[in-house]
LUMKESE-324852 format. One record per residue (C-alpha): x, y, z; residue number from 1; chain. Coordinates in nm, 4 decimals, decimal comma. Layout:
# LUMKESE-324852
X | Y | Z | nr | kette
X | Y | Z | NUM | A
...
END
This chain:
# LUMKESE-324852
X | Y | Z | nr | kette
-6,2501 | 2,7192 | -2,0077 | 1 | A
-5,9338 | 2,5280 | -1,9231 | 2 | A
-5,9018 | 2,1948 | -1,7486 | 3 | A
-5,6607 | 2,1399 | -1,4628 | 4 | A
-5,5916 | 1,7828 | -1,3587 | 5 | A
-5,4561 | 1,6563 | -1,0308 | 6 | A
-5,3025 | 1,3108 | -1,0519 | 7 | A
-5,4513 | 1,2103 | -0,7178 | 8 | A
-5,7710 | 1,4113 | -0,6775 | 9 | A
-6,0747 | 1,4963 | -0,8820 | 10 | A
-6,0648 | 1,6990 | -1,1995 | 11 | A
-6,0998 | 2,0725 | -1,1606 | 12 | A
-6,3033 | 2,2798 | -1,4018 | 13 | A
-6,3712 | 2,6475 | -1,3672 | 14 | A
-6,5341 | 2,9026 | -1,5907 | 15 | A
-6,3077 | 3,1675 | -1,4455 | 16 | A
-5,9912 | 2,9567 | -1,4220 | 17 | A
-5,8133 | 3,1802 | -1,6744 | 18 | A
-5,8540 | 3,4643 | -1,4245 | 19 | A
-5,7348 | 3,2721 | -1,1199 | 20 | A
-5,4539 | 3,4338 | -0,9306 | 21 | A
-5,1474 | 3,2197 | -0,8824 | 22 | A
-5,0971 | 3,0594 | -0,5382 | 23 | A
-4,7618 | 3,2391 | -0,5124 | 24 | A
-4,9291 | 3,5750 | -0,5659 | 25 | A
-5,2000 | 3,5050 | -0,3087 | 26 | A
-4,9434 | 3,3947 | -0,0496 | 27 | A
-4,7415 | 3,7130 | -0,1073 | 28 | A
-5,0509 | 3,9319 | -0,0653 | 29 | A
-5,1433 | 3,7517 | 0,2574 | 30 | A
-4,7906 | 3,8087 | 0,3832 | 31 | A
-4,8014 | 4,1784 | 0,2902 | 32 | A
-5,1424 | 4,2380 | 0,4452 | 33 | A
-5,3181 | 4,3171 | 0,1179 | 34 | A
-5,5303 | 4,0066 | 0,1754 | 35 | A
-5,6725 | 3,9540 | 0,5249 | 36 | A
-5,7027 | 3,6242 | 0,7100 | 37 | A
-6,0078 | 3,5639 | 0,9320 | 38 | A
-5,9692 | 3,3146 | 1,2159 | 39 | A
-6,3023 | 3,1775 | 1,3388 | 40 | A
-6,2644 | 3,0485 | 1,6937 | 41 | A
-6,0039 | 3,1907 | 1,9326 | 42 | A
-5,9805 | 2,8854 | 2,1572 | 43 | A
-5,6866 | 2,6503 | 2,2067 | 44 | A
-5,6298 | 2,6006 | 1,8333 | 45 | A
-5,7459 | 2,9291 | 1,6830 | 46 | A
-5,5619 | 3,1500 | 1,9325 | 47 | A
-5,2357 | 2,9664 | 1,8659 | 48 | A
-5,2724 | 2,9770 | 1,4868 | 49 | A
-5,3730 | 3,3446 | 1,4950 | 50 | A
-5,0685 | 3,4170 | 1,7115 | 51 | A
-4,8342 | 3,2461 | 1,4679 | 52 | A
-4,9798 | 3,4490 | 1,1803 | 53 | A
-4,9429 | 3,7702 | 1,3802 | 54 | A
-4,5828 | 3,6854 | 1,4676 | 55 | A
-4,5129 | 3,6467 | 1,0949 | 56 | A
-4,6576 | 3,9912 | 1,0186 | 57 | A
-4,9894 | 3,8812 | 0,8639 | 58 | A
-5,3027 | 4,0887 | 0,9331 | 59 | A
-5,5647 | 3,8823 | 1,1152 | 60 | A
-5,9362 | 3,9218 | 1,1804 | 61 | A
-6,0352 | 3,7458 | 1,5024 | 62 | A
-6,3870 | 3,6072 | 1,5465 | 63 | A
-6,5381 | 3,4152 | 1,8372 | 64 | A
-6,8954 | 3,3654 | 1,9567 | 65 | A
-6,7918 | 3,4190 | 2,3211 | 66 | A
-6,8329 | 3,7841 | 2,4156 | 67 | A
-6,5818 | 3,7405 | 2,6961 | 68 | A
-6,3203 | 3,6041 | 2,4568 | 69 | A
-6,3841 | 3,8926 | 2,2179 | 70 | A
-6,3591 | 4,1590 | 2,4881 | 71 | A
-6,0318 | 4,0093 | 2,6091 | 72 | A
-5,8958 | 3,9936 | 2,2544 | 73 | A
-5,9739 | 4,3634 | 2,2022 | 74 | A
-5,7537 | 4,4337 | 2,5042 | 75 | A
-5,4774 | 4,2149 | 2,3656 | 76 | A
-5,4981 | 3,9099 | 2,5846 | 77 | A
-5,6511 | 3,5628 | 2,5897 | 78 | A
-5,7856 | 3,3018 | 2,8281 | 79 | A
-5,5677 | 3,0380 | 2,6589 | 80 | A
-5,2582 | 2,9686 | 2,8728 | 81 | A
-5,0217 | 2,9130 | 2,5814 | 82 | A
-4,6738 | 3,0668 | 2,5836 | 83 | A
-4,6524 | 3,3585 | 2,3420 | 84 | A
-5,0246 | 3,4029 | 2,2737 | 85 | A
-5,0807 | 3,7022 | 2,5009 | 86 | A
-4,7728 | 3,8735 | 2,3617 | 87 | A
-4,8835 | 3,8134 | 2,0019 | 88 | A
-5,2360 | 3,9391 | 2,0715 | 89 | A
-5,1102 | 4,2469 | 2,2538 | 90 | A
-4,8563 | 4,3378 | 1,9851 | 91 | A
-5,1167 | 4,2747 | 1,7139 | 92 | A
-5,3642 | 4,5148 | 1,8735 | 93 | A
-5,0963 | 4,7814 | 1,9187 | 94 | A
-4,9683 | 4,7667 | 1,5610 | 95 | A
-5,3114 | 4,7327 | 1,4001 | 96 | A
-5,2476 | 4,3829 | 1,2661 | 97 | A
-5,5081 | 4,2131 | 1,4904 | 98 | A
-5,8621 | 4,3205 | 1,4058 | 99 | A
-6,1547 | 4,1986 | 1,6188 | 100 | A
-6,4879 | 4,1653 | 1,4375 | 101 | A
-6,8200 | 4,1199 | 1,6129 | 102 | A
-6,9919 | 4,0343 | 1,2831 | 103 | A
-6,8776 | 3,6960 | 1,1438 | 104 | A
-7,0359 | 3,7668 | 0,8049 | 105 | A
-6,8415 | 4,0918 | 0,7639 | 106 | A
-6,5261 | 3,9061 | 0,8660 | 107 | A
-6,5873 | 3,6712 | 0,5752 | 108 | A
-6,6604 | 3,9598 | 0,3371 | 109 | A
-6,3419 | 4,1452 | 0,4313 | 110 | A
-6,1051 | 3,8480 | 0,4232 | 111 | A
-5,9524 | 3,6378 | 0,1476 | 112 | A
-5,8783 | 3,3334 | 0,3647 | 113 | A
-6,1286 | 3,2146 | 0,6266 | 114 | A
-5,9888 | 2,9657 | 0,8815 | 115 | A
-6,2358 | 2,7493 | 1,0740 | 116 | A
-6,0819 | 2,6680 | 1,4118 | 117 | A
-6,3883 | 2,5896 | 1,6223 | 118 | A
-6,3916 | 2,2675 | 1,8297 | 119 | A
-6,5542 | 1,9414 | 1,7244 | 120 | A
-6,6648 | 1,7625 | 2,0400 | 121 | A
-6,8296 | 1,4346 | 2,1277 | 122 | A
-7,1985 | 1,3917 | 2,1984 | 123 | A
-7,3171 | 1,0415 | 2,2818 | 124 | A
-6,9882 | 0,9135 | 2,1350 | 125 | A
-7,0618 | 1,0827 | 1,8010 | 126 | A
-6,9021 | 1,3913 | 1,6501 | 127 | A
-7,0813 | 1,7153 | 1,7334 | 128 | A
-7,0441 | 1,9424 | 1,4298 | 129 | A
-7,2883 | 2,2139 | 1,5364 | 130 | A
-7,0185 | 2,4761 | 1,5902 | 131 | A
-6,8711 | 2,4028 | 1,2465 | 132 | A
-7,2136 | 2,4344 | 1,0840 | 133 | A
-7,2854 | 2,7703 | 1,2484 | 134 | A
-6,9541 | 2,9167 | 1,1379 | 135 | A
-6,9883 | 2,7760 | 0,7869 | 136 | A
-7,3261 | 2,9467 | 0,7408 | 137 | A
-7,1801 | 3,2828 | 0,8446 | 138 | A
-6,8752 | 3,2412 | 0,6231 | 139 | A
-7,0943 | 3,1426 | 0,3303 | 140 | A
-7,3017 | 3,4585 | 0,3598 | 141 | A
-6,9888 | 3,6685 | 0,3132 | 142 | A
-6,8083 | 3,4421 | 0,0683 | 143 | A
-6,6854 | 3,5992 | -0,2551 | 144 | A
-6,5620 | 3,4621 | -0,5845 | 145 | A
-6,2167 | 3,2996 | -0,5538 | 146 | A
-6,2135 | 3,3142 | -0,1737 | 147 | A
-6,0462 | 3,0390 | 0,0267 | 148 | A
-6,1826 | 2,8457 | 0,3252 | 149 | A
-5,9457 | 2,6362 | 0,5354 | 150 | A
-6,0681 | 2,3798 | 0,7888 | 151 | A
-5,8560 | 2,2856 | 1,0925 | 152 | A
-6,0331 | 2,0688 | 1,3550 | 153 | A
-5,9814 | 1,6935 | 1,3792 | 154 | A
-6,2925 | 1,5333 | 1,2320 | 155 | A
-6,4280 | 1,1994 | 1,1053 | 156 | A
-6,3030 | 1,1287 | 0,7517 | 157 | A
-6,5202 | 1,2837 | 0,4774 | 158 | A
-6,6547 | 1,5588 | 0,7077 | 159 | A
-6,5070 | 1,8378 | 0,4944 | 160 | A
-6,6538 | 1,7128 | 0,1690 | 161 | A
-6,9849 | 1,5721 | 0,2928 | 162 | A
-7,0698 | 1,8247 | 0,5654 | 163 | A
-6,8726 | 2,1487 | 0,5445 | 164 | A
-6,8672 | 2,2111 | 0,1693 | 165 | A
-7,2435 | 2,1569 | 0,1163 | 166 | A
-7,3184 | 2,4118 | 0,3907 | 167 | A
-7,0797 | 2,6662 | 0,2372 | 168 | A
-7,2332 | 2,6149 | -0,1064 | 169 | A
-7,5905 | 2,6456 | 0,0193 | 170 | A
-7,5172 | 2,9556 | 0,2260 | 171 | A
-7,3116 | 3,1327 | -0,0410 | 172 | A
-7,4964 | 3,0082 | -0,3511 | 173 | A
-7,1491 | 2,9531 | -0,4945 | 174 | A
-6,9828 | 2,6331 | -0,6089 | 175 | A
-6,6779 | 2,4788 | -0,4429 | 176 | A
-6,3772 | 2,4290 | -0,6739 | 177 | A
-6,5365 | 2,6682 | -0,9208 | 178 | A
-6,6222 | 2,9837 | -0,7288 | 179 | A
-6,4342 | 2,9264 | -0,4027 | 180 | A
-6,1683 | 2,6854 | -0,2775 | 181 | A
-6,1432 | 2,4596 | 0,0254 | 182 | A
-5,8311 | 2,3492 | 0,2132 | 183 | A
-5,7941 | 2,1015 | 0,4981 | 184 | A
-5,5048 | 2,1626 | 0,7367 | 185 | A
-5,5398 | 1,9672 | 1,0640 | 186 | A
-5,3801 | 2,1177 | 1,3713 | 187 | A
-5,0782 | 1,9256 | 1,5023 | 188 | A
-5,0012 | 2,0943 | 1,8300 | 189 | A
-4,9142 | 1,9787 | 2,1799 | 190 | A
-5,0729 | 2,1894 | 2,4479 | 191 | A
-4,8212 | 2,4065 | 2,6277 | 192 | A
-4,6000 | 2,4514 | 2,3217 | 193 | A
-4,8563 | 2,5208 | 2,0487 | 194 | A
-4,6828 | 2,8148 | 1,8786 | 195 | A
-4,3506 | 2,6357 | 1,8850 | 196 | A
-4,5077 | 2,3286 | 1,7245 | 197 | A
-4,6711 | 2,5336 | 1,4476 | 198 | A
-4,3636 | 2,7363 | 1,3656 | 199 | A
-4,0820 | 2,4901 | 1,4299 | 200 | A
-4,2105 | 2,1532 | 1,5479 | 201 | A
-4,2944 | 1,9485 | 1,2413 | 202 | A
-4,4370 | 1,9837 | 0,8905 | 203 | A
-4,7944 | 2,0935 | 0,8376 | 204 | A
-5,0398 | 1,8564 | 0,6728 | 205 | A
-5,2311 | 2,0115 | 0,3809 | 206 | A
-5,4866 | 1,8942 | 0,1310 | 207 | A
-5,7392 | 2,0500 | -0,1024 | 208 | A
-6,0507 | 1,9744 | -0,3006 | 209 | A
-5,8516 | 1,9748 | -0,6248 | 210 | A
-5,5052 | 2,0669 | -0,7543 | 211 | A
-5,5473 | 2,4436 | -0,7381 | 212 | A
-5,6666 | 2,4247 | -0,3757 | 213 | A
-5,3793 | 2,1928 | -0,2895 | 214 | A
-5,1299 | 2,4334 | -0,4472 | 215 | A
-5,2906 | 2,7193 | -0,2528 | 216 | A
-5,2564 | 2,5196 | 0,0685 | 217 | A
-4,8903 | 2,4502 | 0,0017 | 218 | A
-4,7990 | 2,8126 | -0,0712 | 219 | A
-5,0102 | 2,9717 | 0,2029 | 220 | A
-4,9200 | 2,7395 | 0,4880 | 221 | A
-4,5542 | 2,7311 | 0,3965 | 222 | A
-4,5601 | 3,0840 | 0,5381 | 223 | A
-4,6382 | 2,9355 | 0,8791 | 224 | A
-4,4598 | 2,6007 | 0,8950 | 225 | A
-4,0840 | 2,6416 | 0,8887 | 226 | A
-4,0494 | 2,2638 | 0,8539 | 227 | A
-4,2541 | 2,2854 | 0,5345 | 228 | A
-4,5754 | 2,1045 | 0,4473 | 229 | A
-4,6731 | 1,7517 | 0,3492 | 230 | A
-4,9205 | 1,7496 | 0,0605 | 231 | A
-5,1909 | 1,4840 | 0,0966 | 232 | A
-5,3729 | 1,3595 | -0,2130 | 233 | A
-5,7269 | 1,3851 | -0,0776 | 234 | A
-5,8965 | 1,5665 | 0,2066 | 235 | A
-6,0397 | 1,2531 | 0,3640 | 236 | A
-5,6907 | 1,1009 | 0,3698 | 237 | A
-5,5623 | 1,4064 | 0,5556 | 238 | A
-5,8567 | 1,3836 | 0,7965 | 239 | A
-5,7693 | 1,0201 | 0,8645 | 240 | A
-5,3987 | 1,0970 | 0,9096 | 241 | A
-5,4714 | 1,3335 | 1,1960 | 242 | A
-5,6833 | 1,0741 | 1,3733 | 243 | A
-5,4142 | 0,8095 | 1,3247 | 244 | A
-5,1726 | 1,0197 | 1,5302 | 245 | A
-5,3997 | 1,0189 | 1,8344 | 246 | A
-5,5282 | 0,6629 | 1,7991 | 247 | A
-5,1728 | 0,5299 | 1,7847 | 248 | A
-5,1079 | 0,6856 | 2,1221 | 249 | A
-5,4376 | 0,5685 | 2,2688 | 250 | A
-5,3732 | 0,2083 | 2,1646 | 251 | A
-5,0165 | 0,2190 | 2,2924 | 252 | A
-5,1269 | 0,3644 | 2,6277 | 253 | A
-5,3894 | 0,0889 | 2,6558 | 254 | A
-5,1183 | -0,1698 | 2,5935 | 255 | A
-4,9068 | -0,0120 | 2,8677 | 256 | A
-5,2035 | -0,0102 | 3,1057 | 257 | A
-5,2755 | -0,3764 | 3,0372 | 258 | A
-4,9127 | -0,4801 | 3,0831 | 259 | A
-4,8811 | -0,2736 | 3,4007 | 260 | A
-5,1814 | -0,4546 | 3,5513 | 261 | A
-5,0201 | -0,7903 | 3,4717 | 262 | A
-4,6974 | -0,6743 | 3,6351 | 263 | A
-4,8774 | -0,5664 | 3,9506 | 264 | A
-5,0326 | -0,9110 | 3,9916 | 265 | A
-4,7061 | -1,0951 | 3,9230 | 266 | A
-4,4932 | -0,8783 | 4,1503 | 267 | A
-4,3009 | -0,7266 | 3,8581 | 268 | A
-4,1929 | -0,3642 | 3,8374 | 269 | A
-4,3448 | -0,2567 | 3,5053 | 270 | A
-4,1332 | 0,0577 | 3,4830 | 271 | A
-3,8064 | -0,1315 | 3,5104 | 272 | A
-3,9218 | -0,3803 | 3,2469 | 273 | A
-4,0481 | -0,1007 | 3,0206 | 274 | A
-3,7259 | 0,0984 | 3,0360 | 275 | A
-3,5248 | -0,2070 | 2,9426 | 276 | A
-3,7642 | -0,3043 | 2,6617 | 277 | A
-3,7544 | 0,0445 | 2,5135 | 278 | A
-3,3765 | 0,0286 | 2,4840 | 279 | A
-3,4481 | -0,1850 | 2,1756 | 280 | A
-3,5098 | 0,0578 | 1,8855 | 281 | A
-3,8194 | -0,1223 | 1,7579 | 282 | A
-3,9975 | -0,1039 | 2,0937 | 283 | A
-4,1741 | 0,2117 | 2,2075 | 284 | A
-4,4074 | 0,1223 | 2,4930 | 285 | A
-4,5837 | 0,4317 | 2,6251 | 286 | A
-4,6451 | 0,5137 | 2,9900 | 287 | A
-4,9487 | 0,3726 | 3,1719 | 288 | A
-5,1561 | 0,6022 | 3,3877 | 289 | A
-5,4631 | 0,6742 | 3,5896 | 290 | A
-5,6558 | 0,7788 | 3,2778 | 291 | A
-5,6347 | 0,9548 | 2,9419 | 292 | A
-5,7787 | 1,3065 | 2,9322 | 293 | A
-5,7786 | 1,6150 | 2,7132 | 294 | A
-5,9735 | 1,7055 | 2,4019 | 295 | A
-5,7717 | 1,4871 | 2,1627 | 296 | A
-5,6701 | 1,1305 | 2,2467 | 297 | A
-5,9964 | 1,0244 | 2,4170 | 298 | A
-6,2016 | 1,1667 | 2,1285 | 299 | A
-6,0257 | 1,0671 | 1,8055 | 300 | A
-6,0927 | 0,6915 | 1,8402 | 301 | A
-6,4657 | 0,7644 | 1,8507 | 302 | A
-6,4433 | 0,9536 | 1,5209 | 303 | A
-6,2944 | 0,6473 | 1,3512 | 304 | A
-6,5419 | 0,4165 | 1,5268 | 305 | A
-6,8240 | 0,6426 | 1,4068 | 306 | A
-6,7370 | 0,6167 | 1,0378 | 307 | A
-6,6414 | 0,2493 | 1,0729 | 308 | A
-6,9813 | 0,1728 | 1,2198 | 309 | A
-7,1604 | 0,3530 | 0,9372 | 310 | A
-6,9696 | 0,1351 | 0,6916 | 311 | A
-7,0165 | -0,1865 | 0,8941 | 312 | A
-6,6456 | -0,2167 | 0,9662 | 313 | A
-6,5197 | -0,3585 | 1,2950 | 314 | A
-6,2390 | -0,1721 | 1,4707 | 315 | A
-6,1842 | -0,4125 | 1,7585 | 316 | A
-5,8412 | -0,2917 | 1,8658 | 317 | A
-5,9390 | 0,0772 | 1,8638 | 318 | A
-6,2590 | 0,0072 | 2,0567 | 319 | A
-6,0950 | -0,2230 | 2,3121 | 320 | A
-5,8128 | 0,0230 | 2,3742 | 321 | A
-6,0597 | 0,3031 | 2,4421 | 322 | A
-6,2469 | 0,0788 | 2,6888 | 323 | A
-5,9262 | -0,0107 | 2,8715 | 324 | A
-5,8255 | 0,3541 | 2,9073 | 325 | A
-6,1754 | 0,4642 | 3,0093 | 326 | A
-6,1694 | 0,2079 | 3,2906 | 327 | A
-5,8325 | 0,3156 | 3,4316 | 328 | A
-5,9589 | 0,5776 | 3,6822 | 329 | A
-6,1867 | 0,3212 | 3,8484 | 330 | A
-5,9157 | 0,0545 | 3,8393 | 331 | A
-5,6694 | 0,2940 | 3,9988 | 332 | A
-5,8986 | 0,4200 | 4,2707 | 333 | A
-5,9912 | 0,0642 | 4,3643 | 334 | A
-5,6234 | -0,0119 | 4,4229 | 335 | A
-5,5634 | 0,3190 | 4,5978 | 336 | A
-5,8410 | 0,2636 | 4,8507 | 337 | A
-5,6713 | -0,0601 | 4,9578 | 338 | A
-5,4063 | 0,1586 | 5,1207 | 339 | A
-5,6576 | 0,2994 | 5,3681 | 340 | A
-5,6364 | 0,1135 | 5,6968 | 341 | A
-5,9684 | 0,2489 | 5,8209 | 342 | A
-6,2632 | 0,0182 | 5,7722 | 343 | A
-6,4983 | 0,3051 | 5,6926 | 344 | A
-6,3804 | 0,4695 | 5,3691 | 345 | A
-6,6459 | 0,7408 | 5,3770 | 346 | A
-6,4933 | 0,8887 | 5,6907 | 347 | A
-6,1512 | 0,9093 | 5,5291 | 348 | A
-5,9841 | 1,2337 | 5,4307 | 349 | A
-5,8601 | 1,1951 | 5,0746 | 350 | A
-5,6410 | 1,4259 | 4,8666 | 351 | A
-5,6074 | 1,4126 | 4,4891 | 352 | A
-5,2951 | 1,5716 | 4,3435 | 353 | A
-5,3795 | 1,7225 | 4,0072 | 354 | A
-5,6935 | 1,8473 | 3,8367 | 355 | A
-5,5464 | 1,9098 | 3,4898 | 356 | A
-5,5530 | 1,6188 | 3,2464 | 357 | A
-5,1747 | 1,6380 | 3,1997 | 358 | A
-4,8766 | 1,7801 | 3,3799 | 359 | A
-4,7599 | 2,1291 | 3,2975 | 360 | A
-5,0947 | 2,2548 | 3,1646 | 361 | A
-5,4051 | 2,4095 | 3,3212 | 362 | A
-5,6513 | 2,2344 | 3,0892 | 363 | A
-5,8971 | 2,0125 | 3,2791 | 364 | A
-6,1031 | 1,8864 | 2,9851 | 365 | A
-6,1945 | 1,5181 | 3,0313 | 366 | A
-5,9479 | 1,4934 | 3,3184 | 367 | A
-5,9490 | 1,1538 | 3,4970 | 368 | A
-5,9668 | 1,3469 | 3,8243 | 369 | A
-6,3364 | 1,4112 | 3,7626 | 370 | A
-6,3992 | 1,0357 | 3,7440 | 371 | A
-6,2074 | 0,9868 | 4,0697 | 372 | A
-6,4134 | 1,2568 | 4,2388 | 373 | A
-6,7437 | 1,1109 | 4,1188 | 374 | A
-6,6468 | 0,7701 | 4,2547 | 375 | A
-6,5450 | 0,9121 | 4,5933 | 376 | A
-6,8726 | 1,1022 | 4,6148 | 377 | A
-7,0612 | 0,7808 | 4,5354 | 378 | A
-6,8782 | 0,6207 | 4,8277 | 379 | A
-6,9965 | 0,9131 | 5,0443 | 380 | A
-6,6442 | 1,0344 | 5,1213 | 381 | A
-6,6984 | 1,3638 | 5,3025 | 382 | A
-6,3509 | 1,5218 | 5,2863 | 383 | A
-6,1934 | 1,5606 | 4,9430 | 384 | A
-5,9117 | 1,8044 | 4,8688 | 385 | A
-5,7873 | 1,8571 | 4,5141 | 386 | A
-5,4519 | 2,0250 | 4,4691 | 387 | A
-5,3324 | 2,1722 | 4,1405 | 388 | A
-5,0636 | 2,4383 | 4,0869 | 389 | A
-5,2296 | 2,5668 | 3,7693 | 390 | A
-5,5994 | 2,4751 | 3,7623 | 391 | A
-5,9167 | 2,5502 | 3,9527 | 392 | A
-6,2836 | 2,4612 | 3,9100 | 393 | A
-6,5110 | 2,6851 | 4,1102 | 394 | A
-6,8207 | 2,5172 | 3,9683 | 395 | A
-6,7115 | 2,1767 | 4,0978 | 396 | A
-6,6672 | 2,3177 | 4,4469 | 397 | A
-6,9950 | 2,5072 | 4,4304 | 398 | A
-7,1829 | 2,1889 | 4,3453 | 399 | A
-7,0406 | 1,9935 | 4,6385 | 400 | A
-6,9227 | 2,1575 | 4,9576 | 401 | A
-6,7230 | 1,8496 | 5,0634 | 402 | A
-6,4675 | 1,9320 | 4,7899 | 403 | A
-6,1928 | 2,1895 | 4,8299 | 404 | A
-5,9476 | 2,2956 | 4,5594 | 405 | A
-5,6180 | 2,4541 | 4,6593 | 406 | A
-5,2742 | 2,5415 | 4,5219 | 407 | A
-5,1190 | 2,5025 | 4,8698 | 408 | A
-4,9455 | 2,1637 | 4,8566 | 409 | A
-4,8532 | 2,1500 | 5,2267 | 410 | A
-5,2147 | 2,2123 | 5,3236 | 411 | A
-5,3401 | 1,9527 | 5,0750 | 412 | A
-5,1269 | 1,6647 | 5,2072 | 413 | A
-5,1242 | 1,7412 | 5,5817 | 414 | A
-5,3139 | 1,5026 | 5,8114 | 415 | A
-5,4807 | 1,3046 | 5,5333 | 416 | A
-5,5740 | 0,9364 | 5,5154 | 417 | A
-5,4834 | 0,8897 | 5,1491 | 418 | A
-5,3070 | 1,0833 | 4,8734 | 419 | A
-5,3732 | 0,9975 | 4,5087 | 420 | A
-5,1374 | 1,1426 | 4,2491 | 421 | A
-5,3498 | 1,1897 | 3,9369 | 422 | A
-5,1537 | 1,4431 | 3,7259 | 423 | A
-4,7826 | 1,4358 | 3,6476 | 424 | A
-4,7105 | 1,7981 | 3,7387 | 425 | A
-4,3382 | 1,8474 | 3,7952 | 426 | A
-4,4221 | 2,0001 | 4,1351 | 427 | A
-4,5030 | 1,6507 | 4,2623 | 428 | A
-4,1928 | 1,4688 | 4,1374 | 429 | A
-3,9855 | 1,5386 | 4,4479 | 430 | A
-4,2454 | 1,4297 | 4,7027 | 431 | A
-4,1110 | 1,2018 | 4,9762 | 432 | A
-4,2100 | 1,0492 | 5,3098 | 433 | A
-4,0653 | 1,3548 | 5,4864 | 434 | A
-4,3587 | 1,5507 | 5,3433 | 435 | A
-4,6311 | 1,2879 | 5,3420 | 436 | A
-4,5433 | 1,1347 | 5,6792 | 437 | A
-4,7532 | 0,8297 | 5,7580 | 438 | A
-5,0126 | 0,9089 | 5,4922 | 439 | A
-5,0234 | 0,6369 | 5,2243 | 440 | A
-4,9798 | 0,7565 | 4,8670 | 441 | A
-5,0952 | 0,6082 | 4,5379 | 442 | A
-4,8908 | 0,7143 | 4,2354 | 443 | A
-5,1196 | 0,7036 | 3,9334 | 444 | A
-4,8584 | 0,8326 | 3,6899 | 445 | A
-4,5349 | 0,6526 | 3,7728 | 446 | A
-4,3884 | 0,9901 | 3,8623 | 447 | A
-4,2527 | 0,9246 | 4,2097 | 448 | A
-3,9435 | 0,7440 | 4,3334 | 449 | A
-4,0905 | 0,4539 | 4,5282 | 450 | A
-3,7709 | 0,4289 | 4,7322 | 451 | A
-3,8560 | 0,7691 | 4,8843 | 452 | A
-4,1537 | 0,6164 | 5,0699 | 453 | A
-4,2166 | 0,3386 | 5,3172 | 454 | A
-4,3001 | 0,0325 | 5,1101 | 455 | A
-4,6249 | -0,0393 | 5,2940 | 456 | A
-4,7448 | 0,3184 | 5,2441 | 457 | A
-4,6810 | 0,3310 | 4,8719 | 458 | A
-4,8621 | 0,1847 | 4,5719 | 459 | A
-4,8678 | 0,2895 | 4,2102 | 460 | A
-4,9475 | 0,2022 | 3,8532 | 461 | A
-4,7258 | -0,0891 | 3,7499 | 462 | A
-4,5662 | -0,1312 | 4,0926 | 463 | A
-4,5726 | -0,4587 | 4,2868 | 464 | A
-4,8158 | -0,4344 | 4,5788 | 465 | A
-4,6944 | -0,5103 | 4,9303 | 466 | A
-4,9855 | -0,6318 | 5,1417 | 467 | A
-5,0497 | -0,4695 | 5,4783 | 468 | A
END
């Protein structure tokens, strides 16, 4: 037995450490295809990571519990609207580098590196780790001596060590850091440019259970990240780092929302003040908006609040910021409805521009538009049109026949009583009174040029309000 020490992590002892392959050798065999990489979860994260591996020539096993996703993958395409993913999948199928396995246990048996890329969602404001647990059990049943498991979702700190590793050990009857090795590598992608971010955007974050795992992480993921990797001393530190990225943005957006509300009341143009303030290099005020959506920023604060609560720690700023941003759709719609001159709101014909949570993407997860729609339905509004150039939601329409979703912008804004801009799609940036006519418009994203509209027919986040 030999003893390997990491200056920043726990000691590593292994009965077979003399036989351990060097991280350099393992990375070379992954690159050559001698060792296979299994990607569990071909959603927004997994599909992008698998694509980057395929583009680098690595042989990938794709696994997903959705039969539809698997059938599509076998044909070389994906439901994920990320640039480059379809091409990578298609080329991988053609050249035999992309293997689709129905059996997740066999995928573990046949691979050296198993990458867990399934989502971690919220349930009652707590992390829902069920998908991670299911995958971990399957991986464990196929786990072999000296195999590597890498974990990629954003999770509450200590999840890898206190949740994932015990499941792997129980399922495999092997011991972490002795018989197999665990890496944490949080995804750092921006939807709509995921492959670009992985390959060229910024360094990857890597950590491991002990020094050997950390060295493995560095060598393996340096194959993917052209900007290199940042080695983090402990897994829970790396887990926290990823959450910090999103919480910083959430807090900053909340600050912008609060300041924009003050500006509206005082007759100040927030956007003019913001632009001037941000000319100072130490000031970086974000943009306010009708709400914060997506599967990242609205969720990460809850992960920190979850572990803080368990340890009886107050996170007042994080909690308050999340409350401010959660309330923005209702704040915005309250101001928007003031533009309607009719006394009876429920008889009004209202259009919402944008279903996606952010401009330029089709993803509708946690989109503020859903909150707007629920509020309008509560007010018994009987004519709601949602326009989006990229997204649709047939289920939403099926549940309520008063809602129509279209990608025809002229149809969506013609003869309406109110237009609410909810998503900053570039298609909306050139809107003007020549198109909207006498229909009042509420700009919930600060996207429009207010000088392109009649002052009494225009209102927006952070804009002074001119009373009727």
